[in-house]
N, C-alpha and C positions, 0 to 999 in steps of 0.2 A: 479555875480562872488564879490564879497571885494577886494577892494584891496590890503588890507593888509596878505589877505589871495594869494590873483594870485604871489603877491612877497616871500610871506613862497613858494609857492611853486616852483621856478625861485630860489631859495637860499637853496631850496635839492638838483634842478632837475643842477644845477651850478655844488655840492660837487656828482653828483653820474661818478662808476666808470663804465670805458664801458668796459675794458676787467681783467673786480675779478667775480666769476661768483662761481657758486657753482650749483653741478652735482648732483639728488636724483634719485637715483637706485635701484627702487622700495619701496621708503621709505612709506610701507601701510598704518600707524597710520592715520588718521586725523589732531591731538593735533599734531605730534611736526609734521610733512608738515608743517602747522602752524606758531607752530612756528620757525622751519626754514626759514620761506618766510620774516618772520619778523627779524629774527638773519640780516637776508640779508636786507634790509629796509634801517639798523638802520646805517651798516656797511659802510652802499651808495653804495650797485650793484645794475645797473640797470638790470637786465637783468638774470632771474636765467633760470636753465633745469631739466628735469626729465627724466624715464621711467615711465609712471606712471603700479600701480598690475594691474594689470588681470582683476581685479573685480570695474576700476575704485577709485577712490576719493572729498573729495566733503569737503572743505577747513573748519578749528573746527572758525566758531566765534569767541568766546570768542576769541582763545590765535592769529589771523591772523590778532583781532582787527584792517579791513580794505584794510589789506597791500597789500590784489592779485588786487588796485584801482592803489601800487608805480610806481610794481616789475614787467613784466608781466614778464612771464612762456610756453617757448619752448618744447614742446610736445613731447617726440622718441618714435621710435612703439620700439624699445631697444635700449642695456649698443653699440653697433658696432655703429645702429647713430650713438650716441649722442660722444662719444667720435671720429666719425670721422668728427662729425660735428662742432667742439670745437678743432681742432685737422686743417683744418683743413680754420679758425678762426686764429691762431697760439696765441692758449691756449696751457700752459704746465698741464696737467691734470697730479692732485694729489690720489688720493689714499687714503681717511684717511682710516689706519687701522690698527693694532695692533704683525706686525710678526717680527721678527724677523731684518734679510734686511730693516726697518722699520725708515725713519729718523727722527729723535726727528724737531718738525716742529716750532724747535723754532731755526733751520739752515736751512730755507729757506728764499728766495731771495722773500720776497711774488708781490714787486715792479715787475715786469711781470708776462704782462699775466699769469694770473692764471685761472685754473677748481677745484673748489674740488670736489673731490666726494664718495658722499656722503652712505650707504646703511644700507635701514632692521636694525631695533634693532639687531634685535636675528640674524641673518643673516651676520648682514655689506655687504657689498661687493663682491659682485660675482669672481666664478675664474674669468671668463670670463669681467670682469671691472678688476681684479688684472692687468690677461695681457697686457690687453691694457693701462694702466696708467700710465706714464710715469716719476716715482718714488709714492712708500707708505712711508705717512706720519704714525708719532704716537707720540699721549701726554702722557710722560711719569707720570706711575700709581704705588702706592708703595704701594699698601692696596689690600684685596681679589677680591675686580671685575675689569676685566679684562680689560672693557674699559666700559665710562663714556655711558649716552643716548646719540639721535645721535643731540639730535636737542641743545644741550648742548653740548658735541666735536661739533659740530658749530662753535658755538658761536668763540667759544679759540680761534679756526682757523681762522675765519673771524676780532674776536681781532687784531692780529695778524701780519692782512692782515692791516689792517685800520689802527696801533702804527706805520708801514715802512710803505706807502703813507704813513701819516700825515707829519711826518721825512725831511720824498724824497720833502716831496710840490702839493704833487700829489691829493687835496683836494685848493688849493686855487682857483685857476683858469676854469674853465666846460674844460675837457677832448673829449666831441661830440663835433664833425664838427655842424655847426653850418643850415642845414638843418636837421635833427635829434634833436635835441636841438630845434628850433621854431617848429615839430609836434607832439614831445612828452611831449611840454608844455600847447601844443593848447588841447588833447586827456587829459591830465590831469587836462586842468582847464575844459574844457567843453566836459565832457565823452559824453554826450548825443548829440551837436550836430554835431562832429567829427565820432560818433554811424552812423549817417544819411547820415554824405557825402560820407564816404565809402563803404556806402548801394549804392548811386544813383551818384561814380565815380567822387564824386565832388573833388578840389583841400581845404586845412581846406581856413578861410576865413583869416586876416588880423587882427590880433591885436593893441590894439590900451596901452598905458605903462602902464596901466591897466590892461587890461586885459582885458579890451574889443570887440569885433565884429565889424569892421572896419563896417563887407558888409556884 
């Protein structure tokens, strides 16, 4: 681990937003799933959530650009479990859905704990997902098509969240507690050693100021 690399990891982790996330409900195209994760990384999302398609899903390596190393994905058996978990964690769940009752996404306060729920490109968020969401949001459009590509729509929503949060100073200092920050930093810097420690039930070793393992 080069010192420059370690300090870059530390800088990126400092800007991660533990209370901003995306819930992907049955996003079945690997390139869309991977592109959404890339959007998450760019906007500082710490952890994403997904209800996987029945046949499973592999990340599209050309699109994800290694993002799966930096954005953890928590899988859920169904949308009810996913939304229930997010509500327990204090998130407001916003379903991206072009309905009459949906609110313009620019009117949302994204500085609050927010989970953006998106669905598969053909069918969108399911009826169950819409019923469980706290609000529905829409990206206004003036053309003939009804919606954007799911990864593009997610990017617009995340960048509005980032715009608001940057204005509020939410990227200036770490918003993770110290234990979570140090644990995640070690996993980013030394993933192989971290996996071995978890396998053996051992605590992570202490790191030096430039990311070197001290013991």
